[in-house]
C-alpha positions as CSV (number, residue, x, y, z in Angstrom):
1,X,-11.1,-55.4,-66.0
2,X,-12.6,-52.1,-67.4
3,X,-10.9,-49.0,-66.0
4,X,-14.1,-47.7,-64.4
5,X,-14.6,-51.0,-62.5
6,X,-11.1,-50.8,-61.3
7,X,-11.7,-47.4,-59.8
8,X,-14.9,-48.6,-58.1
9,X,-13.0,-51.6,-56.6
10,X,-10.3,-49.3,-55.3
11,X,-12.9,-47.0,-53.7
12,X,-14.7,-50.0,-52.1
13,X,-11.4,-51.4,-50.7
14,X,-10.5,-48.0,-49.3
15,X,-13.8,-47.8,-47.5
16,X,-13.5,-51.1,-45.8
17,X,-9.9,-50.6,-44.7
18,X,-9.5,-49.8,-41.0
19,X,-8.8,-46.1,-40.3
20,X,-5.4,-45.2,-38.8
21,X,-5.5,-45.2,-35.0
22,X,-6.6,-41.9,-33.6
23,X,-6.1,-40.5,-30.1
24,X,-9.4,-41.1,-28.3
25,X,-8.4,-39.8,-25.0
26,X,-6.1,-37.1,-23.5
27,X,-4.1,-36.7,-20.4
28,X,-3.3,-33.3,-18.8
29,X,0.2,-33.2,-17.3
30,X,1.3,-30.3,-15.0
31,X,5.0,-29.9,-14.3
32,X,5.5,-27.8,-11.3
33,X,8.6,-26.2,-9.7
34,X,8.7,-25.5,-6.0
35,X,11.1,-22.6,-5.4
36,X,11.7,-22.9,-1.7
37,X,13.1,-19.5,-1.0
38,X,16.4,-20.9,0.4
39,X,19.1,-20.6,-2.3
40,X,19.8,-20.0,-6.0
41,X,22.8,-22.2,-6.8
42,X,24.1,-22.1,-10.3
43,X,24.2,-25.9,-10.7
44,X,20.5,-26.2,-10.0
45,X,19.6,-23.3,-12.3
46,X,21.7,-24.8,-15.0
47,X,20.0,-28.2,-14.6
48,X,16.7,-26.4,-15.2
49,X,18.0,-24.6,-18.2
50,X,19.2,-27.9,-19.7
51,X,15.8,-29.4,-19.0
52,X,14.1,-26.5,-20.9
53,X,16.5,-27.0,-23.9
54,X,15.6,-30.7,-24.0
55,X,11.8,-30.2,-23.6
56,X,11.1,-26.7,-24.9
57,X,7.4,-27.7,-25.5
58,X,6.7,-28.4,-21.8
59,X,5.5,-25.4,-19.9
60,X,6.5,-25.1,-16.2
61,X,4.3,-23.8,-13.4
62,X,6.8,-21.9,-11.2
63,X,5.6,-21.8,-7.6
64,X,7.9,-19.2,-6.0
65,X,8.5,-18.4,-2.4
66,X,9.4,-14.7,-2.3
67,X,11.6,-15.1,0.7
68,X,14.6,-14.9,-1.7
69,X,14.0,-11.2,-2.0
70,X,14.2,-10.4,1.7
71,X,17.4,-12.3,2.6
72,X,19.9,-9.9,4.1
73,X,22.0,-8.0,1.6
74,X,20.5,-9.5,-1.6
75,X,20.3,-7.7,-4.9
76,X,16.6,-8.0,-5.8
77,X,17.1,-7.3,-9.5
78,X,19.8,-10.0,-9.6
79,X,17.6,-12.5,-7.8
80,X,14.8,-11.9,-10.3
81,X,17.2,-12.3,-13.2
82,X,18.5,-15.6,-11.9
83,X,14.9,-16.9,-11.5
84,X,13.8,-15.7,-15.0
85,X,16.9,-17.3,-16.6
86,X,15.0,-20.7,-16.3
87,X,11.7,-19.4,-17.8
88,X,10.2,-19.9,-21.3
89,X,7.4,-17.7,-22.7
90,X,4.6,-20.2,-22.0
91,X,5.4,-20.6,-18.3
92,X,3.2,-19.5,-15.4
93,X,4.2,-18.0,-12.1
94,X,2.4,-19.0,-8.9
95,X,3.0,-18.7,-5.2
96,X,4.8,-21.1,-2.8
97,X,5.0,-20.3,0.9
98,X,7.1,-21.8,3.6
99,X,6.6,-19.9,6.9
100,X,10.2,-18.7,7.2
101,X,10.7,-16.3,10.1
102,X,12.1,-13.6,7.7
103,X,8.9,-13.8,5.5
104,X,6.4,-14.0,8.4
105,X,7.9,-11.1,10.3
106,X,8.3,-9.0,7.1
107,X,4.6,-9.4,6.6
108,X,3.9,-8.1,10.2
109,X,2.9,-11.5,11.7
110,X,4.2,-12.9,15.0
111,X,6.5,-15.8,14.2
112,X,5.5,-19.3,15.5
113,X,7.9,-22.2,15.9
114,X,5.3,-25.1,16.2
115,X,3.8,-27.3,15.1
116,X,6.5,-28.4,12.7
117,X,7.0,-31.1,10.2
118,X,10.5,-31.6,11.5
119,X,11.4,-33.7,14.5
120,X,14.3,-31.6,15.5
121,X,14.5,-28.0,16.7
122,X,15.4,-25.5,14.0
123,X,18.4,-23.3,14.1
124,X,17.1,-19.8,14.0
125,X,20.4,-18.3,13.2
126,X,19.9,-19.4,9.6
127,X,17.6,-17.8,7.0
128,X,15.7,-21.1,6.7
129,X,14.3,-20.7,10.2
130,X,10.6,-21.5,10.1
131,X,10.9,-23.5,6.9
132,X,9.4,-26.6,8.6
133,X,6.6,-24.8,10.5
134,X,3.1,-25.9,9.5
135,X,1.1,-23.0,7.9
136,X,-2.2,-24.6,8.6
137,X,-1.6,-25.5,12.3
138,X,0.7,-22.6,13.4
139,X,-1.3,-19.6,12.1
140,X,-4.8,-18.2,12.2
141,X,-7.0,-17.7,9.2
142,X,-6.5,-13.9,9.5
143,X,-2.7,-14.3,9.7
144,X,-2.6,-16.7,6.7
145,X,-4.7,-14.3,4.6
146,X,-2.3,-11.5,5.5
147,X,0.7,-13.7,4.7
148,X,-0.6,-14.8,1.3
149,X,-1.5,-11.2,0.4
150,X,1.9,-9.9,1.5
151,X,3.8,-12.7,-0.3
152,X,1.9,-12.1,-3.5
153,X,2.7,-8.4,-3.3
154,X,6.4,-9.3,-2.9
155,X,6.3,-11.2,-6.2
156,X,4.5,-8.4,-8.1
157,X,6.8,-5.7,-6.7
158,X,9.8,-7.7,-8.0
159,X,8.4,-7.9,-11.5
160,X,6.4,-11.1,-11.6
161,X,2.7,-11.5,-12.5
162,X,0.2,-11.6,-9.7
163,X,-0.1,-15.3,-8.7
164,X,-3.3,-17.2,-9.0
165,X,-1.8,-20.7,-8.4
166,X,-0.5,-21.9,-5.1
167,X,1.2,-24.7,-3.2
168,X,1.7,-24.7,0.6
169,X,5.1,-25.5,1.9
170,X,5.2,-29.2,2.9
171,X,1.6,-29.5,1.7
172,X,0.4,-28.0,5.0
173,X,-3.0,-27.0,3.7
174,X,-6.4,-27.0,5.4
175,X,-9.6,-25.0,5.8
176,X,-7.8,-21.9,7.2
177,X,-5.4,-21.7,4.3
178,X,-8.1,-22.4,1.8
179,X,-10.1,-19.4,3.1
180,X,-6.9,-17.3,2.8
181,X,-6.5,-18.3,-0.8
182,X,-10.1,-17.5,-1.6
183,X,-9.8,-14.1,0.1
184,X,-6.8,-13.4,-2.2
185,X,-8.6,-14.6,-5.3
186,X,-6.5,-17.7,-6.1
187,X,-8.1,-20.1,-8.5
188,X,-5.8,-23.2,-8.4
189,X,-4.2,-25.0,-5.6
190,X,-1.9,-28.1,-5.5
191,X,-1.4,-28.7,-1.8
192,X,-3.0,-32.0,-1.2
193,X,-1.0,-35.2,-1.4
194,X,-1.0,-38.8,-0.3
195,X,1.4,-39.0,2.6
196,X,2.4,-42.5,1.5
197,X,4.1,-41.0,-1.5
198,X,6.7,-39.5,0.8
199,X,7.6,-42.5,3.0
200,X,10.7,-43.2,1.0
201,X,12.2,-40.1,2.6
202,X,10.1,-39.7,5.7
203,X,9.4,-42.3,8.4
204,X,5.8,-43.4,8.9
205,X,6.0,-42.1,12.5
206,X,7.5,-38.7,11.5
207,X,5.7,-35.5,12.2
208,X,5.6,-34.8,8.4
209,X,3.7,-38.0,7.7
210,X,1.4,-37.8,10.7
211,X,0.4,-34.2,9.9
212,X,-0.3,-34.9,6.3
213,X,-2.4,-37.9,7.1
214,X,-4.4,-35.7,9.4
215,X,-4.7,-33.0,6.8
216,X,-5.4,-35.2,3.7
217,X,-6.7,-38.5,5.0
218,X,-8.4,-39.5,1.8
219,X,-5.8,-38.5,-0.8
220,X,-4.4,-41.2,-3.1
221,X,-2.0,-41.2,-6.0
222,X,-5.0,-41.6,-8.3
223,X,-6.7,-38.5,-6.9
224,X,-8.1,-36.1,-9.5
225,X,-9.0,-32.4,-9.5
226,X,-12.0,-31.3,-7.5
227,X,-13.7,-28.0,-6.5
228,X,-12.8,-26.6,-3.1
229,X,-15.2,-23.8,-3.7
230,X,-16.9,-21.9,-6.5
231,X,-13.7,-20.2,-7.5
232,X,-10.9,-22.4,-6.2
233,X,-9.9,-25.8,-7.8
234,X,-7.7,-28.4,-6.1
235,X,-5.2,-30.2,-8.3
236,X,-3.8,-32.9,-6.0
237,X,0.0,-33.3,-6.2
238,X,-0.7,-36.9,-7.1
239,X,2.8,-37.7,-8.4
240,X,4.7,-35.9,-5.6
241,X,8.0,-34.3,-6.5
242,X,11.2,-35.7,-8.0
243,X,13.0,-35.8,-4.6
244,X,10.4,-38.4,-3.3
245,X,10.0,-40.6,-6.3
246,X,12.0,-42.2,-9.1
247,X,11.7,-42.8,-12.8
248,X,10.2,-46.3,-12.4
249,X,7.6,-45.1,-9.9
250,X,6.6,-42.2,-12.2
251,X,6.1,-44.5,-15.1
252,X,4.1,-47.0,-13.0
253,X,1.8,-44.2,-11.7
254,X,1.4,-42.8,-15.2
255,X,0.3,-46.2,-16.4
256,X,-2.1,-46.6,-13.5
257,X,-3.7,-43.3,-14.3
258,X,-4.0,-44.2,-18.0
259,X,-5.6,-47.6,-17.2
260,X,-8.0,-45.9,-14.8
261,X,-8.9,-43.3,-17.5
262,X,-7.9,-40.5,-15.2
263,X,-7.0,-37.4,-17.1
264,X,-4.7,-35.4,-14.8
265,X,-1.2,-36.0,-13.4
266,X,0.7,-33.3,-11.4
267,X,4.4,-33.9,-11.1
268,X,7.4,-31.7,-10.5
269,X,10.6,-30.9,-8.7
270,X,12.3,-28.5,-6.3
271,X,14.6,-25.8,-7.8
272,X,16.9,-26.2,-4.8
273,X,17.6,-29.9,-5.7
274,X,17.2,-29.8,-9.5
275,X,20.8,-30.8,-10.1
276,X,20.3,-34.0,-8.1
277,X,16.7,-35.1,-8.9
278,X,15.4,-33.4,-12.1
279,X,17.1,-36.2,-14.1
280,X,14.3,-38.5,-12.8
281,X,11.7,-36.5,-14.8
282,X,14.0,-36.2,-17.8
283,X,14.3,-40.0,-18.0
284,X,10.6,-40.6,-17.4
285,X,9.1,-38.2,-19.9
286,X,10.1,-39.9,-23.1
287,X,8.8,-43.2,-21.8
288,X,5.5,-41.6,-20.7
289,X,5.1,-40.1,-24.1
290,X,5.8,-43.5,-25.8
291,X,3.3,-45.2,-23.5
292,X,0.7,-42.6,-24.2
293,X,1.1,-43.1,-28.0
294,X,0.8,-46.8,-27.6
295,X,-2.5,-46.3,-25.8
296,X,-3.7,-43.7,-28.2
297,X,-3.7,-41.0,-25.5
298,X,-2.8,-37.5,-26.3
299,X,-0.7,-35.7,-23.7
300,X,-1.5,-32.1,-23.0
301,X,1.3,-30.2,-21.2
302,X,-0.6,-27.7,-19.2
303,X,0.1,-24.1,-18.2
């Protein structure tokens, strides 16, 4: 065959060959950390550092309760250093609030003991007193606005960026807290959740589940972001946190979201229990990435 005809044949064959598979869709994954304001144990911090070494390309959204900084006798600079030891440059800092007595009273608000997600009375000799109190049901809109402003200020005065991302303690979020976030110029919230995601740890008749079903009656694990107002977006915590799930459940939910062509998954863990439960995310992530590749979906790790 003449050489020029061979070249033509090769060009024709190249044109009719199928192109390599290209990612036609994408999935946004947010990995959040709830810093509860209770303790900073080295085993939990080390578990987080090890996670960062294994997945340095994954940003974390650190939702920090500033109650750490007002515990009796603490060294604030040392507290900040412990927290930052888990950070990478592409991370983001947000605000997480549980209504601990220490924080509420520091902010000049009268402490309330009820309603609570717990079904036992709290021991108010401990710094965790108030941890289980529902923000939305225990406090007025004015008090919540003041609490969010004061908590944000505690973060900034201890060297962190002013938060614009938020999650309510125990997901106790409703119209009053929404108004408080708007008044404080927050743009992103992740305080809605399907209560059924938590029933592995909480009984169906528990106060936790009953309050959440009342606050978020229509939430599902397939829930996607929606606008709460002109300036505030809701990103449902649709994969819960590592304490309440497991590797298999995370993979099943990820596949359900992929099959439904939903584009956002919010997952995460608690700093205070990272040594026990972060491994569930560590094991799930490579399988999620493999499944996404098989389905030609590009994962975007968000910050």
